[in-house]
HTML snippet that shows the backbone in 3Dmol.js (N, CA, C, O; Angstrom):
<script src="https://3Dmol.org/build/3Dmol-min.js"></script>
<div id="view" style="width:600px;height:400px;position:relative"></div>
<script>
const pdb = `
ATOM      1  N   MET A   1       7.609  -6.049  13.776  1.00  0.00           N
ATOM      2  CA  MET A   1       6.516  -6.496  12.860  1.00  0.00           C
ATOM      3  C   MET A   1       6.729  -6.684  11.492  1.00  0.00           C
ATOM      4  O   MET A   1       7.343  -5.858  10.817  1.00  0.00           O
ATOM      5  N   LYS A   2       6.208  -7.836  10.986  1.00  0.00           N
ATOM      6  CA  LYS A   2       6.526  -8.337   9.611  1.00  0.00           C
ATOM      7  C   LYS A   2       4.996  -8.287   8.986  1.00  0.00           C
ATOM      8  O   LYS A   2       4.000  -8.696   9.582  1.00  0.00           O
ATOM      9  N   VAL A   3       5.009  -7.707   7.673  1.00  0.00           N
ATOM     10  CA  VAL A   3       3.676  -7.878   6.808  1.00  0.00           C
ATOM     11  C   VAL A   3       4.053  -8.266   5.540  1.00  0.00           C
ATOM     12  O   VAL A   3       5.145  -7.905   5.101  1.00  0.00           O
ATOM     13  N   GLU A   4       3.273  -8.981   4.864  1.00  0.00           N
ATOM     14  CA  GLU A   4       3.432  -9.454   3.402  1.00  0.00           C
ATOM     15  C   GLU A   4       2.827  -8.395   2.494  1.00  0.00           C
ATOM     16  O   GLU A   4       1.684  -8.030   2.772  1.00  0.00           O
ATOM     17  N   ILE A   5       3.456  -7.838   1.416  1.00  0.00           N
ATOM     18  CA  ILE A   5       2.853  -7.051   0.447  1.00  0.00           C
ATOM     19  C   ILE A   5       2.740  -7.633  -0.744  1.00  0.00           C
ATOM     20  O   ILE A   5       3.732  -8.205  -1.196  1.00  0.00           O
ATOM     21  N   LEU A   6       1.693  -7.612  -1.383  1.00  0.00           N
ATOM     22  CA  LEU A   6       1.281  -8.357  -2.587  1.00  0.00           C
ATOM     23  C   LEU A   6       1.412  -7.107  -3.462  1.00  0.00           C
ATOM     24  O   LEU A   6       1.004  -6.023  -3.046  1.00  0.00           O
ATOM     25  N   TYR A   7       2.042  -7.259  -4.811  1.00  0.00           N
ATOM     26  CA  TYR A   7       2.259  -6.303  -5.694  1.00  0.00           C
ATOM     27  C   TYR A   7       1.430  -6.681  -7.186  1.00  0.00           C
ATOM     28  O   TYR A   7       1.559  -7.807  -7.668  1.00  0.00           O
ATOM     29  N   PHE A   8       0.741  -5.836  -7.727  1.00  0.00           N
ATOM     30  CA  PHE A   8       0.025  -6.236  -8.842  1.00  0.00           C
ATOM     31  C   PHE A   8       0.256  -5.042  -9.860  1.00  0.00           C
ATOM     32  O   PHE A   8       0.604  -3.924  -9.481  1.00  0.00           O
ATOM     33  N   ALA A   9       0.003  -5.420 -11.357  1.00  0.00           N
ATOM     34  CA  ALA A   9      -0.022  -4.373 -12.262  1.00  0.00           C
ATOM     35  C   ALA A   9       1.318  -3.508 -12.191  1.00  0.00           C
ATOM     36  O   ALA A   9       2.437  -4.018 -12.143  1.00  0.00           O
ATOM     37  N   ASP A  10       1.065  -2.144 -12.191  1.00  0.00           N
ATOM     38  CA  ASP A  10       2.240  -1.273 -11.984  1.00  0.00           C
ATOM     39  C   ASP A  10       3.098  -1.265 -10.899  1.00  0.00           C
ATOM     40  O   ASP A  10       4.259  -0.860 -10.953  1.00  0.00           O
ATOM     41  N   PHE A  11       2.505  -1.741  -9.835  1.00  0.00           N
ATOM     42  CA  PHE A  11       3.277  -2.008  -8.624  1.00  0.00           C
ATOM     43  C   PHE A  11       4.455  -3.192  -8.871  1.00  0.00           C
ATOM     44  O   PHE A  11       5.622  -3.039  -8.510  1.00  0.00           O
ATOM     45  N   LYS A  12       3.984  -4.312  -9.499  1.00  0.00           N
ATOM     46  CA  LYS A  12       4.774  -5.503  -9.921  1.00  0.00           C
ATOM     47  C   LYS A  12       6.013  -4.818 -10.970  1.00  0.00           C
ATOM     48  O   LYS A  12       7.229  -4.992 -10.897  1.00  0.00           O
ATOM     49  N   ASP A  13       5.353  -4.117 -11.801  1.00  0.00           N
ATOM     50  CA  ASP A  13       6.501  -3.591 -12.810  1.00  0.00           C
ATOM     51  C   ASP A  13       7.596  -2.746 -12.107  1.00  0.00           C
ATOM     52  O   ASP A  13       8.758  -2.947 -12.459  1.00  0.00           O
ATOM     53  N   ILE A  14       7.345  -1.833 -11.163  1.00  0.00           N
ATOM     54  CA  ILE A  14       8.139  -1.150 -10.596  1.00  0.00           C
ATOM     55  C   ILE A  14       9.048  -1.994  -9.543  1.00  0.00           C
ATOM     56  O   ILE A  14      10.267  -1.827  -9.515  1.00  0.00           O
ATOM     57  N   THR A  15       8.334  -2.983  -8.607  1.00  0.00           N
ATOM     58  CA  THR A  15       9.275  -3.673  -7.878  1.00  0.00           C
ATOM     59  C   THR A  15      10.040  -4.845  -8.649  1.00  0.00           C
ATOM     60  O   THR A  15      11.121  -5.267  -8.239  1.00  0.00           O
ATOM     61  N   GLY A  16       9.474  -5.293  -9.678  1.00  0.00           N
ATOM     62  CA  GLY A  16      10.104  -6.672 -10.158  1.00  0.00           C
ATOM     63  C   GLY A  16       9.552  -7.753  -9.391  1.00  0.00           C
ATOM     64  O   GLY A  16       9.890  -8.902  -9.676  1.00  0.00           O
ATOM     65  N   LYS A  17       8.654  -7.507  -8.347  1.00  0.00           N
ATOM     66  CA  LYS A  17       8.302  -8.765  -7.578  1.00  0.00           C
ATOM     67  C   LYS A  17       6.651  -8.913  -7.500  1.00  0.00           C
ATOM     68  O   LYS A  17       5.883  -8.006  -7.819  1.00  0.00           O
ATOM     69  N   ASP A  18       6.303 -10.031  -7.087  1.00  0.00           N
ATOM     70  CA  ASP A  18       4.650 -10.121  -6.931  1.00  0.00           C
ATOM     71  C   ASP A  18       4.444 -10.123  -5.565  1.00  0.00           C
ATOM     72  O   ASP A  18       3.264 -10.102  -5.214  1.00  0.00           O
ATOM     73  N   ARG A  19       5.508 -10.149  -4.482  1.00  0.00           N
ATOM     74  CA  ARG A  19       5.281 -10.056  -3.282  1.00  0.00           C
ATOM     75  C   ARG A  19       6.398  -9.990  -2.477  1.00  0.00           C
ATOM     76  O   ARG A  19       7.393 -10.523  -2.968  1.00  0.00           O
ATOM     77  N   GLU A  20       6.541  -9.452  -1.294  1.00  0.00           N
ATOM     78  CA  GLU A  20       7.645  -9.374  -0.458  1.00  0.00           C
ATOM     79  C   GLU A  20       7.166  -9.232   1.046  1.00  0.00           C
ATOM     80  O   GLU A  20       6.025  -8.822   1.256  1.00  0.00           O
ATOM     81  N   PHE A  21       8.049  -9.574   2.151  1.00  0.00           N
ATOM     82  CA  PHE A  21       7.754  -9.404   3.408  1.00  0.00           C
ATOM     83  C   PHE A  21       8.606  -7.994   3.793  1.00  0.00           C
ATOM     84  O   PHE A  21       9.750  -7.880   3.353  1.00  0.00           O
ATOM     85  N   LEU A  22       8.113  -7.095   4.492  1.00  0.00           N
ATOM     86  CA  LEU A  22       8.623  -5.839   5.132  1.00  0.00           C
ATOM     87  C   LEU A  22       8.525  -5.876   6.384  1.00  0.00           C
ATOM     88  O   LEU A  22       7.460  -6.259   6.866  1.00  0.00           O
ATOM     89  N   GLU A  23       9.483  -5.534   7.134  1.00  0.00           N
ATOM     90  CA  GLU A  23       9.687  -5.218   8.837  1.00  0.00           C
ATOM     91  C   GLU A  23       9.308  -3.887   8.936  1.00  0.00           C
ATOM     92  O   GLU A  23       9.797  -2.990   8.249  1.00  0.00           O
ATOM     93  N   LEU A  24       8.371  -3.726   9.850  1.00  0.00           N
ATOM     94  CA  LEU A  24       7.717  -2.356   9.953  1.00  0.00           C
ATOM     95  C   LEU A  24       7.898  -1.929  11.609  1.00  0.00           C
ATOM     96  O   LEU A  24       7.579  -2.648  12.556  1.00  0.00           O
ATOM     97  N   LYS A  25       8.423  -0.733  11.679  1.00  0.00           N
ATOM     98  CA  LYS A  25       8.549  -0.068  13.062  1.00  0.00           C
ATOM     99  C   LYS A  25       7.250   0.394  13.444  1.00  0.00           C
ATOM    100  O   LYS A  25       6.824   0.197  14.582  1.00  0.00           O
ATOM    101  N   GLU A  26       6.545   1.039  12.501  1.00  0.00           N
ATOM    102  CA  GLU A  26       5.313   1.555  12.722  1.00  0.00           C
ATOM    103  C   GLU A  26       4.143   0.868  12.228  1.00  0.00           C
ATOM    104  O   GLU A  26       4.003   0.698  11.017  1.00  0.00           O
ATOM    105  N   ASN A  27       3.309   0.469  13.047  1.00  0.00           N
ATOM    106  CA  ASN A  27       2.036  -0.640  12.606  1.00  0.00           C
ATOM    107  C   ASN A  27       0.923   0.011  12.068  1.00  0.00           C
ATOM    108  O   ASN A  27      -0.188  -0.295  12.500  1.00  0.00           O
ATOM    109  N   THR A  28       1.048   0.936  11.118  1.00  0.00           N
ATOM    110  CA  THR A  28      -0.016   1.529  10.322  1.00  0.00           C
ATOM    111  C   THR A  28       0.286   1.577   8.853  1.00  0.00           C
ATOM    112  O   THR A  28       1.407   1.456   8.358  1.00  0.00           O
ATOM    113  N   ILE A  29      -0.832   1.765   8.219  1.00  0.00           N
ATOM    114  CA  ILE A  29      -0.598   1.912   6.671  1.00  0.00           C
ATOM    115  C   ILE A  29       0.257   2.987   6.312  1.00  0.00           C
ATOM    116  O   ILE A  29       1.093   2.832   5.422  1.00  0.00           O
ATOM    117  N   GLU A  30       0.124   4.097   6.938  1.00  0.00           N
ATOM    118  CA  GLU A  30       1.200   5.126   6.832  1.00  0.00           C
ATOM    119  C   GLU A  30       2.651   4.771   6.982  1.00  0.00           C
ATOM    120  O   GLU A  30       3.512   5.240   6.238  1.00  0.00           O
ATOM    121  N   GLY A  31       2.892   3.976   7.906  1.00  0.00           N
ATOM    122  CA  GLY A  31       4.128   3.416   8.207  1.00  0.00           C
ATOM    123  C   GLY A  31       4.573   2.569   7.257  1.00  0.00           C
ATOM    124  O   GLY A  31       5.761   2.549   6.935  1.00  0.00           O
ATOM    125  N   LEU A  32       3.595   1.722   6.671  1.00  0.00           N
ATOM    126  CA  LEU A  32       4.068   0.787   5.537  1.00  0.00           C
ATOM    127  C   LEU A  32       4.179   1.575   4.377  1.00  0.00           C
ATOM    128  O   LEU A  32       5.218   1.300   3.778  1.00  0.00           O
ATOM    129  N   THR A  33       3.505   2.452   3.826  1.00  0.00           N
ATOM    130  CA  THR A  33       3.675   3.402   2.648  1.00  0.00           C
ATOM    131  C   THR A  33       4.929   4.075   2.721  1.00  0.00           C
ATOM    132  O   THR A  33       5.568   4.307   1.694  1.00  0.00           O
ATOM    133  N   SER A  34       5.355   4.423   3.909  1.00  0.00           N
ATOM    134  CA  SER A  34       6.594   5.207   3.998  1.00  0.00           C
ATOM    135  C   SER A  34       7.792   4.255   3.711  1.00  0.00           C
ATOM    136  O   SER A  34       8.749   4.586   3.011  1.00  0.00           O
ATOM    137  N   LYS A  35       7.643   2.954   4.357  1.00  0.00           N
ATOM    138  CA  LYS A  35       8.512   1.891   3.964  1.00  0.00           C
ATOM    139  C   LYS A  35       8.818   1.695   2.610  1.00  0.00           C
ATOM    140  O   LYS A  35       9.939   1.658   2.103  1.00  0.00           O
ATOM    141  N   ILE A  36       7.591   1.556   2.001  1.00  0.00           N
ATOM    142  CA  ILE A  36       7.510   1.095   0.408  1.00  0.00           C
ATOM    143  C   ILE A  36       7.986   2.214  -0.388  1.00  0.00           C
ATOM    144  O   ILE A  36       8.632   1.986  -1.411  1.00  0.00           O
ATOM    145  N   PHE A  37       7.698   3.554   0.030  1.00  0.00           N
ATOM    146  CA  PHE A  37       8.286   4.863  -0.655  1.00  0.00           C
ATOM    147  C   PHE A  37       9.855   4.750  -0.704  1.00  0.00           C
ATOM    148  O   PHE A  37      10.570   4.915  -1.692  1.00  0.00           O
ATOM    149  N   SER A  38      10.258   4.412   0.672  1.00  0.00           N
ATOM    150  CA  SER A  38      11.802   4.548   0.681  1.00  0.00           C
ATOM    151  C   SER A  38      12.486   3.363  -0.138  1.00  0.00           C
ATOM    152  O   SER A  38      13.698   3.406  -0.350  1.00  0.00           O
ATOM    153  N   LYS A  39      11.914   2.591  -0.472  1.00  0.00           N
ATOM    154  CA  LYS A  39      12.586   1.229  -1.232  1.00  0.00           C
ATOM    155  C   LYS A  39      12.181   1.566  -2.808  1.00  0.00           C
ATOM    156  O   LYS A  39      12.970   1.464  -3.747  1.00  0.00           O
ATOM    157  N   TYR A  40      10.864   1.965  -2.907  1.00  0.00           N
ATOM    158  CA  TYR A  40      10.475   2.119  -4.427  1.00  0.00           C
ATOM    159  C   TYR A  40       9.680   3.587  -4.535  1.00  0.00           C
ATOM    160  O   TYR A  40       8.472   3.757  -4.373  1.00  0.00           O
ATOM    161  N   ASN A  41      10.507   4.423  -4.797  1.00  0.00           N
ATOM    162  CA  ASN A  41      10.036   5.742  -4.740  1.00  0.00           C
ATOM    163  C   ASN A  41       9.035   6.100  -5.845  1.00  0.00           C
ATOM    164  O   ASN A  41       8.172   6.947  -5.611  1.00  0.00           O
ATOM    165  N   PRO A  42       9.111   5.482  -7.061  1.00  0.00           N
ATOM    166  CA  PRO A  42       8.152   5.624  -8.000  1.00  0.00           C
ATOM    167  C   PRO A  42       6.608   5.266  -7.680  1.00  0.00           C
ATOM    168  O   PRO A  42       5.615   5.707  -8.258  1.00  0.00           O
ATOM    169  N   ILE A  43       6.667   4.390  -6.655  1.00  0.00           N
ATOM    170  CA  ILE A  43       5.239   3.958  -6.196  1.00  0.00           C
ATOM    171  C   ILE A  43       4.474   5.283  -5.576  1.00  0.00           C
ATOM    172  O   ILE A  43       3.254   5.417  -5.668  1.00  0.00           O
ATOM    173  N   LYS A  44       5.240   6.138  -5.005  1.00  0.00           N
ATOM    174  CA  LYS A  44       4.673   7.234  -4.415  1.00  0.00           C
ATOM    175  C   LYS A  44       3.852   7.963  -5.534  1.00  0.00           C
ATOM    176  O   LYS A  44       2.834   8.545  -5.159  1.00  0.00           O
ATOM    177  N   ASN A  45       4.156   7.996  -6.781  1.00  0.00           N
ATOM    178  CA  ASN A  45       3.378   8.749  -7.626  1.00  0.00           C
ATOM    179  C   ASN A  45       2.275   8.018  -7.984  1.00  0.00           C
ATOM    180  O   ASN A  45       1.425   8.669  -8.591  1.00  0.00           O
ATOM    181  N   LEU A  46       2.014   6.770  -7.776  1.00  0.00           N
ATOM    182  CA  LEU A  46       0.868   6.030  -7.925  1.00  0.00           C
ATOM    183  C   LEU A  46      -0.286   6.074  -6.948  1.00  0.00           C
ATOM    184  O   LEU A  46      -1.471   5.938  -7.251  1.00  0.00           O
ATOM    185  N   ILE A  47       0.270   6.308  -5.583  1.00  0.00           N
ATOM    186  CA  ILE A  47      -0.774   6.323  -4.591  1.00  0.00           C
ATOM    187  C   ILE A  47      -0.849   7.394  -3.669  1.00  0.00           C
ATOM    188  O   ILE A  47      -1.716   7.425  -2.796  1.00  0.00           O
ATOM    189  N   TRP A  48       0.208   8.477  -3.841  1.00  0.00           N
ATOM    190  CA  TRP A  48       0.161   9.436  -2.836  1.00  0.00           C
ATOM    191  C   TRP A  48      -0.097  10.823  -3.637  1.00  0.00           C
ATOM    192  O   TRP A  48       0.378  11.120  -4.734  1.00  0.00           O
ATOM    193  N   ASP A  49      -0.937  11.577  -2.850  1.00  0.00           N
ATOM    194  CA  ASP A  49      -1.383  12.909  -3.425  1.00  0.00           C
ATOM    195  C   ASP A  49      -0.717  13.965  -2.613  1.00  0.00           C
ATOM    196  O   ASP A  49      -1.145  14.193  -1.481  1.00  0.00           O
ATOM    197  N   ASP A  50       0.336  14.655  -3.114  1.00  0.00           N
ATOM    198  CA  ASP A  50       1.156  15.651  -2.364  1.00  0.00           C
ATOM    199  C   ASP A  50       0.509  16.905  -2.060  1.00  0.00           C
ATOM    200  O   ASP A  50       0.973  17.703  -1.245  1.00  0.00           O
ATOM    201  N   GLU A  51      -0.909  17.146  -2.919  1.00  0.00           N
ATOM    202  CA  GLU A  51      -1.619  18.301  -2.370  1.00  0.00           C
ATOM    203  C   GLU A  51      -2.250  18.015  -1.133  1.00  0.00           C
ATOM    204  O   GLU A  51      -2.101  18.790  -0.189  1.00  0.00           O
ATOM    205  N   ILE A  52      -2.952  16.967  -1.029  1.00  0.00           N
ATOM    206  CA  ILE A  52      -3.507  16.696   0.468  1.00  0.00           C
ATOM    207  C   ILE A  52      -2.683  15.869   1.488  1.00  0.00           C
ATOM    208  O   ILE A  52      -3.124  15.528   2.585  1.00  0.00           O
ATOM    209  N   LYS A  53      -1.555  15.603   1.063  1.00  0.00           N
ATOM    210  CA  LYS A  53      -0.582  14.790   1.890  1.00  0.00           C
ATOM    211  C   LYS A  53      -1.265  13.704   2.475  1.00  0.00           C
ATOM    212  O   LYS A  53      -1.312  13.519   3.692  1.00  0.00           O
ATOM    213  N   ASN A  54      -1.846  12.914   1.547  1.00  0.00           N
ATOM    214  CA  ASN A  54      -2.456  11.763   1.811  1.00  0.00           C
ATOM    215  C   ASN A  54      -2.582  10.725   0.696  1.00  0.00           C
ATOM    216  O   ASN A  54      -2.328  11.005  -0.476  1.00  0.00           O
ATOM    217  N   LEU A  55      -2.986   9.508   1.106  1.00  0.00           N
ATOM    218  CA  LEU A  55      -3.192   8.487   0.037  1.00  0.00           C
ATOM    219  C   LEU A  55      -4.416   9.233  -1.023  1.00  0.00           C
ATOM    220  O   LEU A  55      -5.325  10.003  -0.714  1.00  0.00           O
ATOM    221  N   LYS A  56      -4.096   8.758  -2.162  1.00  0.00           N
ATOM    222  CA  LYS A  56      -5.187   9.176  -3.308  1.00  0.00           C
ATOM    223  C   LYS A  56      -6.395   8.458  -2.814  1.00  0.00           C
ATOM    224  O   LYS A  56      -6.337   7.362  -2.256  1.00  0.00           O
ATOM    225  N   GLY A  57      -7.553   9.158  -3.054  1.00  0.00           N
ATOM    226  CA  GLY A  57      -8.783   8.662  -2.597  1.00  0.00           C
ATOM    227  C   GLY A  57      -9.362   7.417  -3.516  1.00  0.00           C
ATOM    228  O   GLY A  57     -10.284   6.687  -3.152  1.00  0.00           O
ATOM    229  N   ASN A  58      -8.640   7.302  -4.803  1.00  0.00           N
ATOM    230  CA  ASN A  58      -9.232   6.366  -5.635  1.00  0.00           C
ATOM    231  C   ASN A  58      -8.368   4.964  -5.397  1.00  0.00           C
ATOM    232  O   ASN A  58      -8.631   3.955  -6.051  1.00  0.00           O
ATOM    233  N   ILE A  59      -7.350   4.995  -4.432  1.00  0.00           N
ATOM    234  CA  ILE A  59      -6.502   3.833  -4.279  1.00  0.00           C
ATOM    235  C   ILE A  59      -7.242   2.834  -3.143  1.00  0.00           C
ATOM    236  O   ILE A  59      -7.612   3.275  -2.055  1.00  0.00           O
ATOM    237  N   SER A  60      -7.385   1.618  -3.492  1.00  0.00           N
ATOM    238  CA  SER A  60      -8.016   0.504  -2.761  1.00  0.00           C
ATOM    239  C   SER A  60      -6.962  -0.310  -1.993  1.00  0.00           C
ATOM    240  O   SER A  60      -5.997  -0.841  -2.545  1.00  0.00           O
ATOM    241  N   ILE A  61      -7.208  -0.364  -0.750  1.00  0.00           N
ATOM    242  CA  ILE A  61      -6.271  -1.106   0.133  1.00  0.00           C
ATOM    243  C   ILE A  61      -7.017  -2.400   0.668  1.00  0.00           C
ATOM    244  O   ILE A  61      -8.063  -2.241   1.296  1.00  0.00           O
ATOM    245  N   VAL A  62      -6.601  -3.466   0.480  1.00  0.00           N
ATOM    246  CA  VAL A  62      -7.106  -4.765   1.001  1.00  0.00           C
ATOM    247  C   VAL A  62      -6.076  -5.440   2.006  1.00  0.00           C
ATOM    248  O   VAL A  62      -4.911  -5.701   1.707  1.00  0.00           O
ATOM    249  N   ILE A  63      -6.637  -5.673   3.177  1.00  0.00           N
ATOM    250  CA  ILE A  63      -5.751  -6.380   4.174  1.00  0.00           C
ATOM    251  C   ILE A  63      -6.409  -7.602   4.515  1.00  0.00           C
ATOM    252  O   ILE A  63      -7.544  -7.641   4.990  1.00  0.00           O
ATOM    253  N   ASN A  64      -5.620  -8.707   4.245  1.00  0.00           N
ATOM    254  CA  ASN A  64      -6.157 -10.133   4.602  1.00  0.00           C
ATOM    255  C   ASN A  64      -7.551 -10.304   3.979  1.00  0.00           C
ATOM    256  O   ASN A  64      -8.553 -10.593   4.632  1.00  0.00           O
ATOM    257  N   ASP A  65      -7.515 -10.082   2.564  1.00  0.00           N
ATOM    258  CA  ASP A  65      -8.512 -10.145   1.596  1.00  0.00           C
ATOM    259  C   ASP A  65      -9.876  -9.426   1.964  1.00  0.00           C
ATOM    260  O   ASP A  65     -10.959  -9.824   1.535  1.00  0.00           O
ATOM    261  N   LYS A  66      -9.726  -8.344   2.789  1.00  0.00           N
ATOM    262  CA  LYS A  66     -10.829  -7.559   3.051  1.00  0.00           C
ATOM    263  C   LYS A  66     -10.578  -6.035   2.732  1.00  0.00           C
ATOM    264  O   LYS A  66      -9.602  -5.413   3.151  1.00  0.00           O
ATOM    265  N   LEU A  67     -11.541  -5.528   1.966  1.00  0.00           N
ATOM    266  CA  LEU A  67     -11.380  -4.111   1.323  1.00  0.00           C
ATOM    267  C   LEU A  67     -11.444  -3.191   2.660  1.00  0.00           C
ATOM    268  O   LEU A  67     -12.214  -3.407   3.595  1.00  0.00           O
ATOM    269  N   ILE A  68     -10.623  -2.264   2.601  1.00  0.00           N
ATOM    270  CA  ILE A  68     -10.613  -1.259   3.816  1.00  0.00           C
ATOM    271  C   ILE A  68     -11.316  -0.134   3.359  1.00  0.00           C
ATOM    272  O   ILE A  68     -10.917   0.516   2.393  1.00  0.00           O
ATOM    273  N   THR A  69     -12.507   0.187   4.090  1.00  0.00           N
ATOM    274  CA  THR A  69     -13.308   1.400   3.610  1.00  0.00           C
ATOM    275  C   THR A  69     -13.132   2.414   4.571  1.00  0.00           C
ATOM    276  O   THR A  69     -13.953   3.328   4.494  1.00  0.00           O
ATOM    277  N   ASP A  70     -12.262   2.498   5.475  1.00  0.00           N
ATOM    278  CA  ASP A  70     -12.053   3.642   6.323  1.00  0.00           C
ATOM    279  C   ASP A  70     -11.715   4.973   5.583  1.00  0.00           C
ATOM    280  O   ASP A  70     -10.893   4.980   4.667  1.00  0.00           O
ATOM    281  N   LYS A  71     -12.306   6.001   5.959  1.00  0.00           N
ATOM    282  CA  LYS A  71     -12.194   7.391   5.294  1.00  0.00           C
ATOM    283  C   LYS A  71     -10.594   7.505   5.297  1.00  0.00           C
ATOM    284  O   LYS A  71      -9.989   7.526   4.225  1.00  0.00           O
ATOM    285  N   ASN A  72      -9.984   7.570   6.411  1.00  0.00           N
ATOM    286  CA  ASN A  72      -8.643   7.764   6.587  1.00  0.00           C
ATOM    287  C   ASN A  72      -7.608   6.603   6.712  1.00  0.00           C
ATOM    288  O   ASN A  72      -7.022   6.350   7.765  1.00  0.00           O
ATOM    289  N   LYS A  73      -7.440   5.946   5.590  1.00  0.00           N
ATOM    290  CA  LYS A  73      -6.802   4.605   5.324  1.00  0.00           C
ATOM    291  C   LYS A  73      -5.506   4.604   6.106  1.00  0.00           C
ATOM    292  O   LYS A  73      -5.191   3.638   6.801  1.00  0.00           O
ATOM    293  N   GLY A  74      -4.793   5.633   5.999  1.00  0.00           N
ATOM    294  CA  GLY A  74      -3.516   5.907   6.512  1.00  0.00           C
ATOM    295  C   GLY A  74      -3.309   5.408   7.987  1.00  0.00           C
ATOM    296  O   GLY A  74      -2.300   4.790   8.325  1.00  0.00           O
ATOM    297  N   ILE A  75      -4.228   5.687   8.748  1.00  0.00           N
ATOM    298  CA  ILE A  75      -4.099   5.321  10.296  1.00  0.00           C
ATOM    299  C   ILE A  75      -4.649   3.919  10.540  1.00  0.00           C
ATOM    300  O   ILE A  75      -4.595   3.438  11.672  1.00  0.00           O
ATOM    301  N   LYS A  76      -5.163   3.263   9.542  1.00  0.00           N
ATOM    302  CA  LYS A  76      -5.499   1.876   9.724  1.00  0.00           C
ATOM    303  C   LYS A  76      -4.287   1.015  10.397  1.00  0.00           C
ATOM    304  O   LYS A  76      -3.159   1.062   9.906  1.00  0.00           O
ATOM    305  N   LYS A  77      -4.570   0.257  11.502  1.00  0.00           N
ATOM    306  CA  LYS A  77      -3.639  -0.299  12.192  1.00  0.00           C
ATOM    307  C   LYS A  77      -3.328  -1.622  11.533  1.00  0.00           C
ATOM    308  O   LYS A  77      -4.226  -2.156  10.883  1.00  0.00           O
ATOM    309  N   LEU A  78      -2.034  -2.261  11.645  1.00  0.00           N
ATOM    310  CA  LEU A  78      -1.545  -3.358  10.947  1.00  0.00           C
ATOM    311  C   LEU A  78      -1.280  -4.316  12.042  1.00  0.00           C
ATOM    312  O   LEU A  78      -1.020  -3.824  13.140  1.00  0.00           O
ATOM    313  N   ILE A  79      -1.306  -5.755  11.911  1.00  0.00           N
ATOM    314  CA  ILE A  79      -0.692  -6.422  12.910  1.00  0.00           C
ATOM    315  C   ILE A  79       0.171  -7.527  12.246  1.00  0.00           C
ATOM    316  O   ILE A  79      -0.004  -7.760  11.050  1.00  0.00           O
ATOM    317  N   ASP A  80       0.975  -8.130  12.868  1.00  0.00           N
ATOM    318  CA  ASP A  80       2.198  -8.835  12.654  1.00  0.00           C
ATOM    319  C   ASP A  80       1.538 -10.060  11.707  1.00  0.00           C
ATOM    320  O   ASP A  80       0.680 -10.803  12.183  1.00  0.00           O
ATOM    321  N   GLY A  81       1.971 -10.191  10.452  1.00  0.00           N
ATOM    322  CA  GLY A  81       1.516 -11.266   9.609  1.00  0.00           C
ATOM    323  C   GLY A  81       0.252 -10.803   8.648  1.00  0.00           C
ATOM    324  O   GLY A  81      -0.331 -11.593   7.906  1.00  0.00           O
ATOM    325  N   ASP A  82      -0.025  -9.638   8.752  1.00  0.00           N
ATOM    326  CA  ASP A  82      -1.041  -9.036   7.850  1.00  0.00           C
ATOM    327  C   ASP A  82      -0.466  -9.180   6.301  1.00  0.00           C
ATOM    328  O   ASP A  82       0.738  -9.028   6.093  1.00  0.00           O
ATOM    329  N   LYS A  83      -1.331  -9.463   5.293  1.00  0.00           N
ATOM    330  CA  LYS A  83      -1.251  -9.674   3.933  1.00  0.00           C
ATOM    331  C   LYS A  83      -1.914  -8.321   3.430  1.00  0.00           C
ATOM    332  O   LYS A  83      -3.095  -8.097   3.694  1.00  0.00           O
ATOM    333  N   VAL A  84      -1.187  -7.470   2.742  1.00  0.00           N
ATOM    334  CA  VAL A  84      -1.596  -6.082   2.236  1.00  0.00           C
ATOM    335  C   VAL A  84      -1.344  -6.035   0.700  1.00  0.00           C
ATOM    336  O   VAL A  84      -0.375  -6.541   0.135  1.00  0.00           O
ATOM    337  N   ALA A  85      -2.359  -5.355   0.111  1.00  0.00           N
ATOM    338  CA  ALA A  85      -2.338  -5.017  -1.329  1.00  0.00           C
ATOM    339  C   ALA A  85      -2.838  -3.823  -1.514  1.00  0.00           C
ATOM    340  O   ALA A  85      -3.746  -3.434  -0.780  1.00  0.00           O
ATOM    341  N   PHE A  86      -2.361  -3.069  -2.477  1.00  0.00           N
ATOM    342  CA  PHE A  86      -2.714  -1.538  -2.886  1.00  0.00           C
ATOM    343  C   PHE A  86      -3.251  -1.845  -4.284  1.00  0.00           C
ATOM    344  O   PHE A  86      -2.517  -2.405  -5.098  1.00  0.00           O
ATOM    345  N   LEU A  87      -4.579  -1.480  -4.612  1.00  0.00           N
ATOM    346  CA  LEU A  87      -5.049  -1.722  -5.790  1.00  0.00           C
ATOM    347  C   LEU A  87      -5.369  -0.187  -6.722  1.00  0.00           C
ATOM    348  O   LEU A  87      -6.041   0.734  -6.257  1.00  0.00           O
ATOM    349  N   LEU A  88      -4.872  -0.174  -7.793  1.00  0.00           N
ATOM    350  CA  LEU A  88      -5.232   0.998  -8.597  1.00  0.00           C
ATOM    351  C   LEU A  88      -6.627   0.883  -9.045  1.00  0.00           C
ATOM    352  O   LEU A  88      -7.251  -0.177  -9.000  1.00  0.00           O
ATOM    353  N   PRO A  89      -7.101   1.991  -9.478  1.00  0.00           N
ATOM    354  CA  PRO A  89      -8.414   2.003 -10.101  1.00  0.00           C
ATOM    355  C   PRO A  89      -8.679   1.140 -11.440  1.00  0.00           C
ATOM    356  O   PRO A  89      -7.783   1.120 -12.284  1.00  0.00           O
ATOM    357  N   PHE A  90      -9.635   0.569 -11.622  1.00  0.00           N
ATOM    358  CA  PHE A  90      -9.710  -0.290 -12.742  1.00  0.00           C
ATOM    359  C   PHE A  90     -10.115   0.643 -13.891  1.00  0.00           C
ATOM    360  O   PHE A  90     -10.743   1.667 -13.624  1.00  0.00           O
ATOM    361  N   ALA A  91      -9.788   0.341 -15.155  1.00  0.00           N
ATOM    362  CA  ALA A  91      -9.964   0.926 -16.274  1.00  0.00           C
ATOM    363  C   ALA A  91     -10.117   0.074 -17.448  1.00  0.00           C
ATOM    364  O   ALA A  91      -9.398  -0.921 -17.547  1.00  0.00           O
ATOM    365  N   GLY A  92     -11.059   0.382 -18.436  1.00  0.00           N
ATOM    366  CA  GLY A  92     -11.074  -0.520 -19.468  1.00  0.00           C
ATOM    367  C   GLY A  92     -12.280  -0.491 -20.206  1.00  0.00           C
ATOM    368  O   GLY A  92     -13.064   0.390 -19.852  1.00  0.00           O
ATOM    369  N   GLY A  93     -12.640  -1.229 -21.150  1.00  0.00           N
ATOM    370  CA  GLY A  93     -13.790  -1.034 -21.848  1.00  0.00           C
ATOM    371  C   GLY A  93     -13.948  -2.306 -22.989  1.00  0.00           C
ATOM    372  O   GLY A  93     -14.921  -2.343 -23.742  1.00  0.00           O
TER     373      GLY A  93
END
`;
const viewer = $3Dmol.createViewer("view");
viewer.addModel(pdb, "pdb");
viewer.setStyle({}, {cartoon: {color: "spectrum"}});
viewer.zoomTo();
viewer.render();
</script>
């Protein structure tokens, strides 16, 4: 199964890309993040909370232009061809 990942802000800085296609064995957000962490370990610091062993609560995930609001985002299923983006909290003033 192949999904497209869109990288913005810090993610783009780390990967040096604005998008890429990844082949997944496990069709969940957890499977995807595992694959991303193995390629770009610094991303783990941005979106993973080691204390709770889960994605940080303030991370937004968008799949095919729809914001995922599930409480446990990691188990969200993906399908072949999905377009996924991880968004950091907005800051500014």
